[in-house]
All heavy atoms as TSV, in Angstrom:
chain	resi	resn	atom	element	x	y	z
A	1	MET	N	N	159.402	82.880	125.104
A	1	MET	CA	C	160.278	83.017	123.969
A	1	MET	C	C	161.737	83.006	124.406
A	1	MET	O	O	162.593	82.564	123.667
A	1	MET	CB	C	159.939	84.310	123.234
A	1	MET	CG	C	160.490	84.339	121.846
A	1	MET	SD	S	159.789	83.095	120.797
A	1	MET	CE	C	159.242	84.066	119.461
A	2	GLY	N	N	162.032	83.478	125.599
A	2	GLY	CA	C	163.399	83.513	126.088
A	2	GLY	C	C	163.992	82.137	126.294
A	2	GLY	O	O	165.197	81.944	126.181
A	3	TRP	N	N	163.142	81.164	126.568
A	3	TRP	CA	C	163.654	79.809	126.800
A	3	TRP	C	C	164.180	79.189	125.514
A	3	TRP	O	O	165.065	78.347	125.534
A	3	TRP	CB	C	162.586	78.931	127.448
A	3	TRP	CG	C	161.332	78.781	126.620
A	3	TRP	CD1	C	160.248	79.592	126.610
A	3	TRP	CD2	C	161.075	77.750	125.665
A	3	TRP	NE1	N	159.325	79.145	125.704
A	3	TRP	CE2	C	159.802	78.001	125.109
A	3	TRP	CE3	C	161.779	76.647	125.226
A	3	TRP	CZ2	C	159.235	77.198	124.144
A	3	TRP	CZ3	C	161.204	75.840	124.262
A	3	TRP	CH2	C	159.941	76.120	123.738
A	4	VAL	N	N	163.667	79.600	124.352
A	4	VAL	CA	C	164.164	79.091	123.072
A	4	VAL	C	C	165.615	79.534	122.881
A	4	VAL	O	O	166.478	78.742	122.502
A	4	VAL	CB	C	163.275	79.579	121.908
A	4	VAL	CG1	C	163.878	79.174	120.571
A	4	VAL	CG2	C	161.866	79.043	122.046
A	5	PHE	N	N	165.887	80.809	123.164
A	5	PHE	CA	C	167.257	81.316	123.053
A	5	PHE	C	C	168.170	80.580	124.027
A	5	PHE	O	O	169.272	80.175	123.673
A	5	PHE	CB	C	167.288	82.815	123.340
A	5	PHE	CG	C	168.672	83.384	123.350
A	5	PHE	CD1	C	169.356	83.621	122.182
A	5	PHE	CD2	C	169.303	83.656	124.558
A	5	PHE	CE1	C	170.639	84.134	122.194
A	5	PHE	CE2	C	170.586	84.165	124.581
A	5	PHE	CZ	C	171.249	84.403	123.390
A	6	PHE	N	N	167.719	80.382	125.249
A	6	PHE	CA	C	168.522	79.717	126.274
A	6	PHE	C	C	168.830	78.278	125.877
A	6	PHE	O	O	169.981	77.823	125.992
A	6	PHE	CB	C	167.797	79.769	127.621
A	6	PHE	CG	C	168.558	79.103	128.723
A	6	PHE	CD1	C	169.695	79.688	129.247
A	6	PHE	CD2	C	168.150	77.875	129.224
A	6	PHE	CE1	C	170.411	79.072	130.259
A	6	PHE	CE2	C	168.849	77.254	130.235
A	6	PHE	CZ	C	169.983	77.856	130.754
A	7	LEU	N	N	167.835	77.536	125.395
A	7	LEU	CA	C	168.075	76.154	124.985
A	7	LEU	C	C	168.984	76.080	123.761
A	7	LEU	O	O	169.809	75.175	123.653
A	7	LEU	CB	C	166.744	75.453	124.707
A	7	LEU	CG	C	165.864	75.191	125.933
A	7	LEU	CD1	C	164.537	74.572	125.516
A	7	LEU	CD2	C	166.580	74.305	126.936
A	8	SER	N	N	168.841	77.050	122.859
A	8	SER	CA	C	169.742	77.091	121.701
A	8	SER	C	C	171.174	77.348	122.136
A	8	SER	O	O	172.112	76.746	121.619
A	8	SER	CB	C	169.296	78.183	120.729
A	8	SER	OG	O	168.018	77.905	120.237
A	9	LEU	N	N	171.336	78.236	123.096
A	9	LEU	CA	C	172.665	78.523	123.635
A	9	LEU	C	C	173.270	77.284	124.281
A	9	LEU	O	O	174.438	76.962	124.053
A	9	LEU	CB	C	172.586	79.662	124.645
A	9	LEU	CG	C	173.893	80.058	125.328
A	9	LEU	CD1	C	174.861	80.632	124.302
A	9	LEU	CD2	C	173.631	81.054	126.431
A	10	LEU	N	N	172.484	76.565	125.051
A	10	LEU	CA	C	172.979	75.341	125.684
A	10	LEU	C	C	173.376	74.293	124.646
A	10	LEU	O	O	174.345	73.555	124.845
A	10	LEU	CB	C	171.920	74.759	126.624
A	10	LEU	CG	C	171.723	75.465	127.947
A	10	LEU	CD1	C	170.618	74.774	128.754
A	10	LEU	CD2	C	173.001	75.494	128.754
A	11	GLY	N	N	172.646	74.237	123.553
A	11	GLY	CA	C	172.974	73.280	122.504
A	11	GLY	C	C	174.243	73.633	121.759
A	11	GLY	O	O	174.937	72.759	121.239
A	12	MET	N	N	174.575	74.915	121.709
A	12	MET	CA	C	175.758	75.351	120.972
A	12	MET	C	C	177.044	75.212	121.771
A	12	MET	O	O	178.124	75.086	121.195
A	12	MET	CB	C	175.597	76.807	120.543
A	12	MET	CG	C	174.593	76.997	119.436
A	12	MET	SD	S	174.232	78.699	119.047
A	12	MET	CE	C	175.841	79.416	118.903
A	13	ILE	N	N	176.963	75.232	123.072
A	13	ILE	CA	C	178.163	75.192	123.910
A	13	ILE	C	C	179.012	73.947	123.652
A	13	ILE	O	O	180.215	74.052	123.414
A	13	ILE	CB	C	177.804	75.367	125.392
A	13	ILE	CG1	C	177.309	76.785	125.631
A	13	ILE	CG2	C	178.988	75.039	126.295
A	13	ILE	CD1	C	176.734	77.020	127.016
A	14	PRO	N	N	178.430	72.737	123.668
A	14	PRO	CA	C	179.278	71.562	123.417
A	14	PRO	C	C	179.825	71.507	121.995
A	14	PRO	O	O	180.888	70.950	121.758
A	14	PRO	CB	C	178.353	70.368	123.663
A	14	PRO	CG	C	177.131	70.893	124.280
A	14	PRO	CD	C	177.075	72.348	124.029
A	15	LEU	N	N	179.112	72.103	121.051
A	15	LEU	CA	C	179.580	72.066	119.672
A	15	LEU	C	C	180.766	72.987	119.421
A	15	LEU	O	O	181.514	72.790	118.465
A	15	LEU	CB	C	178.426	72.439	118.733
A	15	LEU	CG	C	177.258	71.461	118.715
A	15	LEU	CD1	C	176.148	72.001	117.842
A	15	LEU	CD2	C	177.705	70.099	118.238
A	16	ALA	N	N	180.953	73.985	120.265
A	16	ALA	CA	C	182.048	74.928	120.078
A	16	ALA	C	C	183.404	74.221	120.118
A	16	ALA	O	O	184.302	74.539	119.332
A	16	ALA	CB	C	181.979	76.030	121.125
A	17	LYS	N	N	183.544	73.273	121.027
A	17	LYS	CA	C	184.807	72.533	121.127
A	17	LYS	C	C	185.074	71.737	119.855
A	17	LYS	O	O	186.190	71.738	119.328
A	17	LYS	CB	C	184.770	71.599	122.327
A	17	LYS	CG	C	186.027	70.804	122.514
A	17	LYS	CD	C	185.951	69.909	123.725
A	17	LYS	CE	C	187.214	69.094	123.872
A	17	LYS	NZ	N	187.133	68.163	124.993
A	18	HIS	N	N	184.045	71.111	119.314
A	18	HIS	CA	C	184.208	70.318	118.100
A	18	HIS	C	C	184.495	71.200	116.891
A	18	HIS	O	O	185.306	70.837	116.031
A	18	HIS	CB	C	182.965	69.464	117.852
A	18	HIS	CG	C	182.717	68.452	118.918
A	18	HIS	ND1	N	183.559	67.393	119.138
A	18	HIS	CD2	C	181.744	68.352	119.847
A	18	HIS	CE1	C	183.115	66.673	120.151
A	18	HIS	NE2	N	182.005	67.245	120.598
A	19	LEU	N	N	183.862	72.345	116.814
A	19	LEU	CA	C	184.129	73.268	115.715
A	19	LEU	C	C	185.548	73.814	115.771
A	19	LEU	O	O	186.213	73.968	114.744
A	19	LEU	CB	C	183.128	74.429	115.736
A	19	LEU	CG	C	181.757	74.117	115.174
A	19	LEU	CD1	C	180.818	75.282	115.423
A	19	LEU	CD2	C	181.838	73.817	113.700
A	20	ARG	N	N	186.022	74.076	116.976
A	20	ARG	CA	C	187.404	74.561	117.123
A	20	ARG	C	C	188.391	73.503	116.665
A	20	ARG	O	O	189.341	73.793	115.934
A	20	ARG	CB	C	187.652	74.942	118.580
A	20	ARG	CG	C	189.041	75.450	118.820
A	20	ARG	CD	C	189.214	75.902	120.259
A	20	ARG	NE	N	190.602	76.195	120.498
A	20	ARG	CZ	C	191.252	75.850	121.594
A	20	ARG	NH1	N	190.616	75.267	122.578
A	20	ARG	NH2	N	192.512	76.132	121.736
A	21	TRP	N	N	188.160	72.263	117.071
A	21	TRP	CA	C	189.039	71.167	116.676
A	21	TRP	C	C	189.023	70.981	115.156
A	21	TRP	O	O	190.076	70.822	114.530
A	21	TRP	CB	C	188.611	69.878	117.369
A	21	TRP	CG	C	189.456	68.708	116.976
A	21	TRP	CD1	C	190.672	68.366	117.486
A	21	TRP	CD2	C	189.165	67.751	115.961
A	21	TRP	NE1	N	191.144	67.250	116.859
A	21	TRP	CE2	C	190.234	66.842	115.912
A	21	TRP	CE3	C	188.092	67.567	115.102
A	21	TRP	CZ2	C	190.266	65.778	115.039
A	21	TRP	CZ3	C	188.131	66.502	114.219
A	21	TRP	CH2	C	189.211	65.619	114.195
A	22	ALA	N	N	187.838	71.032	114.553
A	22	ALA	CA	C	187.723	70.863	113.103
A	22	ALA	C	C	188.431	71.997	112.374
A	22	ALA	O	O	189.087	71.768	111.352
A	22	ALA	CB	C	186.253	70.797	112.701
A	23	SER	N	N	188.326	73.205	112.890
A	23	SER	CA	C	189.011	74.347	112.273
A	23	SER	C	C	190.520	74.174	112.336
A	23	SER	O	O	191.232	74.457	111.367
A	23	SER	CB	C	188.624	75.647	112.974
A	23	SER	OG	O	187.265	75.897	112.821
A	24	GLU	N	N	191.012	73.709	113.467
A	24	GLU	CA	C	192.453	73.490	113.609
A	24	GLU	C	C	192.933	72.400	112.654
A	24	GLU	O	O	194.009	72.521	112.056
A	24	GLU	CB	C	192.784	73.107	115.049
A	24	GLU	CG	C	192.628	74.257	116.026
A	24	GLU	CD	C	192.798	73.808	117.472
A	24	GLU	OE1	O	192.924	72.591	117.729
A	24	GLU	OE2	O	192.788	74.685	118.354
A	25	GLN	N	N	192.148	71.341	112.502
A	25	GLN	CA	C	192.532	70.263	111.598
A	25	GLN	C	C	192.531	70.736	110.148
A	25	GLN	O	O	193.433	70.410	109.378
A	25	GLN	CB	C	191.588	69.065	111.757
A	25	GLN	CG	C	191.698	68.378	113.100
A	25	GLN	CD	C	193.090	67.815	113.325
A	25	GLN	OE1	O	193.624	67.111	112.481
A	25	GLN	NE2	N	193.676	68.133	114.469
A	26	LEU	N	N	191.528	71.512	109.792
A	26	LEU	CA	C	191.450	72.045	108.433
A	26	LEU	C	C	192.632	72.965	108.152
A	26	LEU	O	O	193.243	72.897	107.081
A	26	LEU	CB	C	190.136	72.787	108.236
A	26	LEU	CG	C	189.816	73.276	106.837
A	26	LEU	CD1	C	189.736	72.106	105.865
A	26	LEU	CD2	C	188.511	74.037	106.841
A	27	ALA	N	N	192.986	73.798	109.102
A	27	ALA	CA	C	194.131	74.692	108.941
A	27	ALA	C	C	195.426	73.892	108.819
A	27	ALA	O	O	196.319	74.253	108.050
A	27	ALA	CB	C	194.216	75.666	110.106
A	28	PHE	N	N	195.535	72.804	109.555
A	28	PHE	CA	C	196.740	71.968	109.503
A	28	PHE	C	C	196.918	71.349	108.117
A	28	PHE	O	O	198.024	71.324	107.567
A	28	PHE	CB	C	196.665	70.877	110.567
A	28	PHE	CG	C	197.815	69.921	110.542
A	28	PHE	CD1	C	199.061	70.299	111.015
A	28	PHE	CD2	C	197.657	68.647	110.027
A	28	PHE	CE1	C	200.135	69.415	110.983
A	28	PHE	CE2	C	198.721	67.756	109.986
A	28	PHE	CZ	C	199.955	68.145	110.463
A	29	TYR	N	N	195.827	70.845	107.549
A	29	TYR	CA	C	195.917	70.141	106.267
A	29	TYR	C	C	195.952	71.077	105.064
A	29	TYR	O	O	196.456	70.709	104.017
A	29	TYR	CB	C	194.759	69.154	106.116
A	29	TYR	CG	C	194.946	67.931	106.988
A	29	TYR	CD1	C	194.147	67.722	108.090
A	29	TYR	CD2	C	195.938	67.002	106.708
A	29	TYR	CE1	C	194.315	66.615	108.895
A	29	TYR	CE2	C	196.129	65.897	107.506
A	29	TYR	CZ	C	195.315	65.704	108.600
A	29	TYR	OH	O	195.491	64.615	109.389
A	30	THR	N	N	195.420	72.267	105.185
A	30	THR	CA	C	195.396	73.170	104.028
A	30	THR	C	C	196.602	74.086	103.975
A	30	THR	O	O	196.828	74.732	102.956
A	30	THR	CB	C	194.119	74.026	104.032
A	30	THR	OG1	O	194.059	74.769	105.240
A	30	THR	CG2	C	192.888	73.178	103.861
A	31	GLY	N	N	197.347	74.172	105.045
A	31	GLY	CA	C	198.537	74.999	105.048
A	31	GLY	C	C	198.238	76.453	105.344
A	31	GLY	O	O	197.159	76.802	105.819
A	32	PRO	N	N	199.203	77.324	105.037
A	32	PRO	CA	C	199.057	78.736	105.399
A	32	PRO	C	C	197.907	79.444	104.678
A	32	PRO	O	O	197.268	80.322	105.242
A	32	PRO	CB	C	200.394	79.366	105.019
A	32	PRO	CG	C	201.174	78.342	104.314
A	32	PRO	CD	C	200.497	77.026	104.459
A	33	ILE	N	N	197.619	79.052	103.433
A	33	ILE	CA	C	196.518	79.703	102.707
A	33	ILE	C	C	195.181	79.353	103.339
A	33	ILE	O	O	194.337	80.219	103.558
A	33	ILE	CB	C	196.551	79.320	101.212
A	33	ILE	CG1	C	197.806	79.889	100.570
A	33	ILE	CG2	C	195.298	79.805	100.500
A	33	ILE	CD1	C	198.021	79.449	99.154
A	34	GLY	N	N	194.994	78.093	103.650
A	34	GLY	CA	C	193.749	77.672	104.297
A	34	GLY	C	C	193.586	78.298	105.669
A	34	GLY	O	O	192.482	78.695	106.050
A	35	GLU	N	N	194.694	78.405	106.378
A	35	GLU	CA	C	194.641	79.034	107.700
A	35	GLU	C	C	194.288	80.516	107.583
A	35	GLU	O	O	193.508	81.044	108.372
A	35	GLU	CB	C	195.977	78.872	108.407
A	35	GLU	CG	C	195.962	79.332	109.841
A	35	GLU	CD	C	197.261	79.018	110.551
A	35	GLU	OE1	O	198.176	78.439	109.946
A	35	GLU	OE2	O	197.350	79.351	111.739
A	36	ALA	N	N	194.830	81.185	106.585
A	36	ALA	CA	C	194.505	82.596	106.370
A	36	ALA	C	C	193.031	82.772	106.028
A	36	ALA	O	O	192.379	83.712	106.501
A	36	ALA	CB	C	195.369	83.172	105.259
A	37	LEU	N	N	192.494	81.870	105.219
A	37	LEU	CA	C	191.068	81.948	104.887
A	37	LEU	C	C	190.206	81.725	106.118
A	37	LEU	O	O	189.193	82.401	106.316
A	37	LEU	CB	C	190.714	80.929	103.806
A	37	LEU	CG	C	191.185	81.266	102.400
A	37	LEU	CD1	C	190.923	80.104	101.458
A	37	LEU	CD2	C	190.497	82.517	101.910
A	38	LEU	N	N	190.600	80.772	106.951
A	38	LEU	CA	C	189.846	80.533	108.186
A	38	LEU	C	C	189.900	81.754	109.099
A	38	LEU	O	O	188.901	82.114	109.724
A	38	LEU	CB	C	190.389	79.306	108.929
A	38	LEU	CG	C	189.921	77.963	108.405
A	38	LEU	CD1	C	190.661	76.851	109.134
A	38	LEU	CD2	C	188.441	77.801	108.554
A	39	ASN	N	N	191.053	82.382	109.193
A	39	ASN	CA	C	191.172	83.580	110.019
A	39	ASN	C	C	190.351	84.730	109.444
A	39	ASN	O	O	189.798	85.528	110.184
A	39	ASN	CB	C	192.634	83.996	110.169
A	39	ASN	CG	C	193.384	83.070	111.094
A	39	ASN	OD1	O	192.786	82.441	111.957
A	39	ASN	ND2	N	194.678	82.984	110.898
A	40	ALA	N	N	190.277	84.807	108.125
A	40	ALA	CA	C	189.489	85.863	107.502
A	40	ALA	C	C	188.006	85.684	107.796
A	40	ALA	O	O	187.287	86.654	108.002
A	40	ALA	CB	C	189.723	85.878	105.996
A	41	PHE	N	N	187.556	84.457	107.820
A	41	PHE	CA	C	186.153	84.200	108.102
A	41	PHE	C	C	185.867	84.179	109.596
A	41	PHE	O	O	184.736	84.352	110.014
A	41	PHE	CB	C	185.711	82.880	107.472
A	41	PHE	CG	C	185.398	82.998	106.014
A	41	PHE	CD1	C	186.340	82.682	105.066
A	41	PHE	CD2	C	184.167	83.437	105.604
A	41	PHE	CE1	C	186.060	82.785	103.730
A	41	PHE	CE2	C	183.872	83.552	104.263
A	41	PHE	CZ	C	184.829	83.223	103.322
A	42	GLY	N	N	186.855	83.932	110.409
A	42	GLY	CA	C	186.664	83.993	111.857
A	42	GLY	C	C	186.318	82.667	112.489
A	42	GLY	O	O	186.726	82.379	113.593
A	43	SER	N	N	185.546	81.848	111.826
A	43	SER	CA	C	185.171	80.566	112.414
A	43	SER	C	C	184.707	79.611	111.321
A	43	SER	O	O	184.389	80.021	110.202
A	43	SER	CB	C	184.059	80.736	113.447
A	43	SER	OG	O	182.860	81.097	112.815
A	44	ALA	N	N	184.667	78.359	111.677
A	44	ALA	CA	C	184.226	77.345	110.714
A	44	ALA	C	C	182.758	77.523	110.360
A	44	ALA	O	O	182.354	77.250	109.236
A	44	ALA	CB	C	184.477	75.952	111.283
A	45	THR	N	N	181.976	78.003	111.299
A	45	THR	CA	C	180.557	78.203	111.038
A	45	THR	C	C	180.366	79.218	109.920
A	45	THR	O	O	179.576	78.992	108.989
A	45	THR	CB	C	179.842	78.689	112.305
A	45	THR	OG1	O	180.105	77.771	113.359
A	45	THR	CG2	C	178.360	78.797	112.085
A	46	GLU	N	N	181.070	80.327	109.990
A	46	GLU	CA	C	180.968	81.333	108.939
A	46	GLU	C	C	181.468	80.787	107.611
A	46	GLU	O	O	180.913	81.097	106.557
A	46	GLU	CB	C	181.766	82.578	109.324
A	46	GLU	CG	C	181.160	83.354	110.459
A	46	GLU	CD	C	182.015	84.545	110.846
A	46	GLU	OE1	O	183.012	84.820	110.159
A	46	GLU	OE2	O	181.666	85.200	111.831
A	47	LEU	N	N	182.508	79.967	107.658
A	47	LEU	CA	C	183.045	79.381	106.441
A	47	LEU	C	C	182.023	78.456	105.797
A	47	LEU	O	O	181.788	78.514	104.588
A	47	LEU	CB	C	184.341	78.622	106.745
A	47	LEU	CG	C	185.053	77.970	105.572
A	47	LEU	CD1	C	185.495	79.030	104.577
A	47	LEU	CD2	C	186.244	77.170	106.064
A	48	ILE	N	N	181.373	77.613	106.581
A	48	ILE	CA	C	180.374	76.683	106.060
A	48	ILE	C	C	179.186	77.440	105.470
A	48	ILE	O	O	178.706	77.115	104.383
A	48	ILE	CB	C	179.926	75.710	107.168
A	48	ILE	CG1	C	181.082	74.779	107.530
A	48	ILE	CG2	C	178.703	74.909	106.734
A	48	ILE	CD1	C	180.866	73.981	108.789
A	49	ILE	N	N	178.719	78.450	106.185
A	49	ILE	CA	C	177.600	79.244	105.686
A	49	ILE	C	C	177.980	79.938	104.382
A	49	ILE	O	O	177.190	79.986	103.436
A	49	ILE	CB	C	177.143	80.263	106.748
A	49	ILE	CG1	C	176.474	79.528	107.904
A	49	ILE	CG2	C	176.208	81.307	106.149
A	49	ILE	CD1	C	176.175	80.392	109.098
A	50	SER	N	N	179.192	80.453	104.310
A	50	SER	CA	C	179.634	81.139	103.093
A	50	SER	C	C	179.746	80.189	101.912
A	50	SER	O	O	179.371	80.536	100.791
A	50	SER	CB	C	180.977	81.826	103.339
A	50	SER	OG	O	180.830	82.830	104.299
A	51	ILE	N	N	180.247	78.998	102.146
A	51	ILE	CA	C	180.343	78.004	101.062
A	51	ILE	C	C	178.957	77.633	100.554
A	51	ILE	O	O	178.717	77.586	99.341
A	51	ILE	CB	C	181.128	76.760	101.532
A	51	ILE	CG1	C	182.598	77.108	101.703
A	51	ILE	CG2	C	180.961	75.607	100.540
A	51	ILE	CD1	C	183.417	76.016	102.350
A	52	CYS	N	N	178.033	77.396	101.469
A	52	CYS	CA	C	176.657	77.072	101.071
A	52	CYS	C	C	176.011	78.236	100.334
A	52	CYS	O	O	175.292	78.038	99.351
A	52	CYS	CB	C	175.821	76.687	102.291
A	52	CYS	SG	S	176.290	75.127	103.026
A	53	ALA	N	N	176.259	79.451	100.791
A	53	ALA	CA	C	175.694	80.631	100.135
A	53	ALA	C	C	176.265	80.789	98.727
A	53	ALA	O	O	175.536	81.129	97.788
A	53	ALA	CB	C	175.966	81.881	100.965
A	54	MET	N	N	177.561	80.527	98.558
A	54	MET	CA	C	178.167	80.627	97.232
A	54	MET	C	C	177.587	79.577	96.291
A	54	MET	O	O	177.355	79.848	95.113
A	54	MET	CB	C	179.681	80.494	97.307
A	54	MET	CG	C	180.361	81.752	97.810
A	54	MET	SD	S	182.146	81.727	97.628
A	54	MET	CE	C	182.636	80.595	98.911
A	55	LYS	N	N	177.354	78.362	96.810
A	55	LYS	CA	C	176.773	77.306	95.982
A	55	LYS	C	C	175.376	77.681	95.504
A	55	LYS	O	O	174.972	77.303	94.416
A	55	LYS	CB	C	176.700	75.998	96.764
A	55	LYS	CG	C	178.012	75.281	96.879
A	55	LYS	CD	C	177.837	73.955	97.561
A	55	LYS	CE	C	179.133	73.202	97.651
A	55	LYS	NZ	N	178.966	71.900	98.327
A	56	HIS	N	N	174.640	78.411	96.333
A	56	HIS	CA	C	173.274	78.800	95.986
A	56	HIS	C	C	173.207	80.182	95.331
A	56	HIS	O	O	172.122	80.690	95.061
A	56	HIS	CB	C	172.385	78.758	97.228
A	56	HIS	CG	C	172.114	77.371	97.699
A	56	HIS	ND1	N	172.982	76.677	98.521
A	56	HIS	CD2	C	171.083	76.541	97.453
A	56	HIS	CE1	C	172.491	75.490	98.759
A	56	HIS	NE2	N	171.339	75.368	98.114
A	57	GLY	N	N	174.357	80.791	95.095
A	57	GLY	CA	C	174.396	82.075	94.405
A	57	GLY	C	C	173.993	83.271	95.251
A	57	GLY	O	O	173.619	84.307	94.719
A	58	ILE	N	N	174.075	83.146	96.559
A	58	ILE	CA	C	173.713	84.246	97.454
A	58	ILE	C	C	175.007	84.948	97.874
A	58	ILE	O	O	175.472	84.833	98.998
A	58	ILE	CB	C	172.936	83.729	98.682
A	58	ILE	CG1	C	171.816	82.802	98.253
A	58	ILE	CG2	C	172.369	84.896	99.482
A	58	ILE	CD1	C	171.153	82.085	99.412
A	59	LEU	N	N	175.590	85.670	96.944
A	59	LEU	CA	C	176.884	86.297	97.186
A	59	LEU	C	C	176.799	87.434	98.200
A	59	LEU	O	O	177.792	87.759	98.855
A	59	LEU	CB	C	177.478	86.788	95.874
A	59	LEU	CG	C	177.777	85.687	94.856
A	59	LEU	CD1	C	178.340	86.284	93.581
A	59	LEU	CD2	C	178.727	84.666	95.433
A	60	ARG	N	N	175.645	88.046	98.328
A	60	ARG	CA	C	175.486	89.148	99.284
A	60	ARG	C	C	175.744	88.652	100.712
A	60	ARG	O	O	176.345	89.366	101.520
A	60	ARG	CB	C	174.081	89.728	99.162
A	60	ARG	CG	C	173.850	90.948	99.971
A	60	ARG	CD	C	174.514	92.126	99.319
A	60	ARG	NE	N	174.158	93.322	100.074
A	60	ARG	CZ	C	174.800	94.435	100.009
A	60	ARG	NH1	N	175.818	94.550	99.207
A	60	ARG	NH2	N	174.439	95.455	100.715
A	61	VAL	N	N	175.327	87.431	101.025
A	61	VAL	CA	C	175.570	86.858	102.352
A	61	VAL	C	C	177.060	86.677	102.586
A	61	VAL	O	O	177.579	86.962	103.663
A	61	VAL	CB	C	174.824	85.509	102.510
A	61	VAL	CG1	C	175.216	84.811	103.793
A	61	VAL	CG2	C	173.324	85.715	102.450
A	62	VAL	N	N	177.773	86.227	101.557
A	62	VAL	CA	C	179.225	86.038	101.664
A	62	VAL	C	C	179.914	87.382	101.881
A	62	VAL	O	O	180.793	87.511	102.733
A	62	VAL	CB	C	179.772	85.325	100.407
A	62	VAL	CG1	C	181.276	85.162	100.492
A	62	VAL	CG2	C	179.095	83.985	100.227
A	63	GLN	N	N	179.502	88.381	101.126
A	63	GLN	CA	C	180.094	89.706	101.270
A	63	GLN	C	C	179.869	90.268	102.670
A	63	GLN	O	O	180.792	90.803	103.293
A	63	GLN	CB	C	179.491	90.661	100.237
A	63	GLN	CG	C	179.892	90.368	98.823
A	63	GLN	CD	C	179.099	91.193	97.817
A	63	GLN	OE1	O	178.062	91.748	98.130
A	63	GLN	NE2	N	179.615	91.262	96.603
A	64	GLN	N	N	178.661	90.122	103.178
A	64	GLN	CA	C	178.362	90.648	104.499
A	64	GLN	C	C	179.082	89.867	105.600
A	64	GLN	O	O	179.483	90.433	106.613
A	64	GLN	CB	C	176.860	90.654	104.736
A	64	GLN	CG	C	176.163	91.654	103.866
A	64	GLN	CD	C	174.659	91.591	103.978
A	64	GLN	OE1	O	174.099	90.683	104.592
A	64	GLN	NE2	N	173.981	92.567	103.388
A	65	SER	N	N	179.262	88.574	105.388
A	65	SER	CA	C	179.997	87.769	106.350
A	65	SER	C	C	181.459	88.212	106.415
A	65	SER	O	O	182.032	88.352	107.503
A	65	SER	CB	C	179.911	86.302	105.985
A	65	SER	OG	O	180.669	85.511	106.837
A	66	LEU	N	N	182.062	88.441	105.253
A	66	LEU	CA	C	183.448	88.933	105.228
A	66	LEU	C	C	183.562	90.310	105.853
A	66	LEU	O	O	184.493	90.580	106.608
A	66	LEU	CB	C	183.967	88.957	103.792
A	66	LEU	CG	C	184.378	87.630	103.203
A	66	LEU	CD1	C	184.640	87.765	101.710
A	66	LEU	CD2	C	185.582	87.078	103.909
A	67	LEU	N	N	182.628	91.188	105.528
A	67	LEU	CA	C	182.642	92.532	106.102
A	67	LEU	C	C	182.514	92.476	107.625
A	67	LEU	O	O	183.224	93.181	108.350
A	67	LEU	CB	C	181.521	93.372	105.509
A	67	LEU	CG	C	181.423	94.799	106.001
A	67	LEU	CD1	C	182.697	95.557	105.643
A	67	LEU	CD2	C	180.204	95.478	105.416
A	68	GLY	N	N	181.623	91.628	108.116
A	68	GLY	CA	C	181.466	91.479	109.567
A	68	GLY	C	C	182.717	90.942	110.232
A	68	GLY	O	O	183.057	91.341	111.347
A	69	SER	N	N	183.423	90.050	109.558
A	69	SER	CA	C	184.664	89.519	110.121
A	69	SER	C	C	185.743	90.590	110.183
A	69	SER	O	O	186.538	90.643	111.115
A	69	SER	CB	C	185.157	88.347	109.279
A	69	SER	OG	O	184.256	87.289	109.329
A	70	ILE	N	N	185.779	91.444	109.177
A	70	ILE	CA	C	186.801	92.493	109.135
A	70	ILE	C	C	186.532	93.558	110.195
A	70	ILE	O	O	187.444	94.034	110.858
A	70	ILE	CB	C	186.865	93.113	107.725
A	70	ILE	CG1	C	187.405	92.091	106.747
A	70	ILE	CG2	C	187.730	94.362	107.716
A	70	ILE	CD1	C	187.265	92.487	105.293
A	71	LEU	N	N	185.268	93.937	110.318
A	71	LEU	CA	C	184.929	94.975	111.282
A	71	LEU	C	C	185.050	94.460	112.691
A	71	LEU	O	O	185.354	95.094	113.606
A	71	LEU	CB	C	183.510	95.497	111.035
A	71	LEU	CG	C	183.312	96.208	109.704
A	71	LEU	CD1	C	181.862	96.612	109.560
A	71	LEU	CD2	C	184.205	97.417	109.587
């Protein structure tokens, strides 16, 4: 079971650079408000998950994601 976690970790490492670049580009085009929202969520991954959760009406996930970012 440990190898699943390890392989998942290896798969995420190269994507981190691309997510960082995408976050920077999004912040550049949306201005200070978009940048503040990205900082509030902490990362693009949390932002994407929150948007999908809002579309599906799972507001509890969005609330917990924001709370986790604040803490």
